[in-house]
N, C-alpha and C positions, 0 to 999 in steps of 0.2 A: 557133543554136548556146547559147545559153544552156540549153534545151531540153534539148539534146544532152548539154551538161555534166553537168547533173543527173540524166539519165536515164544517165550513164555511171556516174556513183556509185551510183546508188538499183542497177544492174546487179551493180557489183562488191561492194556489200556483200552484196545476194542471195547470190554467189559465196562470200563470207566466210561466211555463215550455213551454207551448204550444206558449210564446210569444217569447222564446229566440229563437224559430225554424228559424223565418225569418231572426232575427239578425246575426245567425251563417250564414244562407243560402246566407245571402248578403256579408259578408265577406268571406265566401268561391266562390262567384261568382266573388267578385273583384280578389281573388287570382288566378282564373280560366286567368281574362282578364291579371292579373301582368304576366302571363307566354305566352300569346297567341299575347296580341293585346296591353295594354300600358306598359308593362314590367317597372314598379313601384312596388318591390316587398314590400317595407315597409309599405304601405298603409293599408292593409287589415287586420294586425296582431291587432290593436287596437278594430277593431270591431268584430275579432272573438275571442280574449280575453273575450271580454265584454257579447257576447252570451254565451259561455263556463260558464261561471261565473254566469249568470243569472239562464242557466239551473243545475248548481249544487245546487246552493242556492235553487232553489225550489224546486230539490229533499231532500233538507235538510230540507227546513220547512216541505215539507211533511211528512217527517219520524216524526218531533218532533209534528205535530199535529197529526199523528196517535197513535203515543204512549204516547201522553201527557207529553212530555219532556222539560218541559218549560224555561231551557236555550238554548235549540238548536231553540227553536221560537223568543226567546231575539236574538239570536246571526244573526238569518235569517233577522229578520227586521232591525237589525243592518246594516248587510252586504247590502242587499237590498237598502236602504239610498243611502248609496255612491255607488253603480252600476246605479242608477237614477240621481245622480250628475255626476257621469262619463259621463252618455249617454248623456245628457244635454251637455257638454263639448264637446264633440266629434261631436254632430249635430252642436253645434256654430264654432269650429275650422272649419267642414268640406265648411260651407256658407262662412266663411269668408277668406279661401284660396282658393277659386273658386267663388268670388263673381266678381272678373274682368275678362274679354275675350271673345271675341265672333269671328266668322266666317265673314269675310268680302265678300260684294256681287259683284260679276263682272259682267259687262253687258256680255250680250249672254253667260253667262255658268251659267250648272245648277249646278255646285259644289261651294263651299265659299273657299276664299283663307285666309289663316291664316298667322298672325303676330306677331311673339316673342312681338312688341314693344305694342301690346294690352294687355298685361300679365304684374302681377305685383304680387311682393310679396315672400312669404317665399316658397310658390310651385316653383313659377317663378327660383328662384334661385339656390332651391333645381335642379331642373331638368338641369337647365343650367350650372349647375355647371361643370367646363372643369374635372374635378377629376369623376364626377359620368354619364356623359353626355355619354362617351367612351361605359361605360358597357351598357346603355338603348341603344344606334345606333346596337350595336353587339348583343343586343336583338331582337329588331324590326328585323335584317338582318338575323338572325339564324332563327327565328320565320316565315319568308319568310311573311313578312306585305305588299309585293307587288305581289305575287305570283297570287292574287285574282284580278288584273286589267286585265289580257287579256280577251276579248269578242271578241267572232266571230260571223260572219251573214252569212250565207247562198247566195251566189250568185245567184239570180233568173236565168241567162241564162246557166250557167254550172252545178250549185245544188253543188258546191263544198265551203266550210268552207274556210272562207277570214276573215281578222282581219276588225274590224269597222272601220269606215272612222274617220274623225277629227270633222266631224258636231255631227257625233252620239257619240264620247267622249264627245264633249264639253257639252253634254244635260243630262249627266250621273248625280247622284248624289253621289258624292264619300263622304267616309267616313274622319274624319279629320286626320287620317295618310296617307291616301293614296293622298289626296289633299298634304298633306305638305311633304312628304316622299318620293312620288312615281312618282313624277313629277317636272318639275323647275314650279317655280311662271309665272302665266301668264303674268306680268312685265317684264318677259327677253327676251320676244319675239320670243322666239325658236320655230320651225316649226316642226308639229307633224310627227312622222314616225309611231309610233304606241305608247301603252300607257307607258310603260316606255324608247322609246326612242325618243329623240330630236335632233334636229340640230339646231345650233346658225343662227339666222335670217332668217325672211322674216315670221314671225310670228306675225307683227307688231311693234311699236313703243316700244323698249326697254327703260327702266330704271334703272338707275344707285343700283345695289342691289347685296351685296356681295354673295347672294344664287345663282346667276347666273356663277360665277365663281366655285363654290362650285358643280354644278349639274355634274354628269358624267353618261356616258351613261352604263358604267359597273353594271352589274345588282348586283355585291357585292357593290356599292357605292351608285348609284343614287344621292338621295339629304339626305342621312342621318346624315350629314354634316351640313344642313343648319339649318339656325334659323325658316324657316317654317315648317320644322321637329320638333323643340320643339316644335312650338304655337301647331301644328298637337298634339303633346301629351297632351299639357296641356288643349287642346280642350275635349279630349277624356276622360281625368279624371275626367275632370268638368262635362261631361255629365254621367259618370258611378257615380260618388259621389253626385250627385244629385239624380239620381234614387235610390240611397242606403237609404241615407237621408232623402227622404221625405217615406221610408218604416220606419226608427227608430223614425220619429216624430211620427207615427201613433201608433206603438208597444210602444213610452215613453207614449202615453195619455193612453192607456191599462194600463201597469206599475205601472203610480200613482194612477188611480182610484181600481186596486186591492191591492195597498199597502196600500192604507188609508183604505179599508174593510177590510185589515187582521190587520192592530191596531187595528180596531174597536173592531173586533173581538176577538182581544186576550186580550184587557183591559176588554172585558164582558167576557172571560173564566177566567181570573185572581179575578173579583169581583164576580163571581161566588162561585169561590174555596175558598174565602176568607167568605164568606157568608155560606157557607154551614156548617162546626162545630158550628157556632152560632144557627144557624137554628135549628142543629139537639140538643144542650143542651136546649134551649127552649122550644122544643116538650119535651124533657124528662122531667124537671120542670114542665112542663104544666101538665104531664099526673096525674090521681090523685091516690093516695096512697090507699094500700088495706085498707079496715075496717077491723077491728078486733074485734072479739066481746069475 
């Protein structure tokens, strides 16, 4: 029975170790997007820390089960409880800061438009902070966020590659950052020349929008200072966080189950440890004395 209890604790810790892998992978994925797409470098660290912590304490619990070190198992269960609480807090935080904001459908456009006014809360204030946004916009520019905008099609008569037409561009499904940072808002009424080059007028009825004045055909500027670009970054973060949060919810359910099993197995092993000496003494006392003649 004792070996079965410690064996169960070892299996539980092995499952916990496996559960830490998708959490850590999600944090690394967010970090990769921070370097190449979203340019928000502080969001991935809480999830990475949680993943590494789960990995370390699961190994600690596994060692405690293998070598029957009670204090190590107690420490494992104690720390795991707070890790689960921290993971719950992170999931709640991730959903609360990304609960608002969405792209707007524009007639005769395959892509969505993004407005900063559609977002609110801490994350919006953080991204649009005048002291922080220049770092984000510089990261977007240096990472070449708009380099993938150029598409070419083959001319059927000459066979040469040529830029796609305006109608083809309007049917494209752009990412939030491409829509918000790499072209002017549709409401500005600019005329399409190519994906990242637009001229004022001729593209429809323009409406007052400060982003129209921020747009610049300079490939180093484009709409990186536009509110639509900030909204595009927020939409991209929202999409990324929601993906990671779904994975975290699944892992959280697994962690709670294995934690309950671990507590039950640890309690059972302690009960057996306490009963063994008593059982041995009782068997010794019950042993019949040798009859002497």
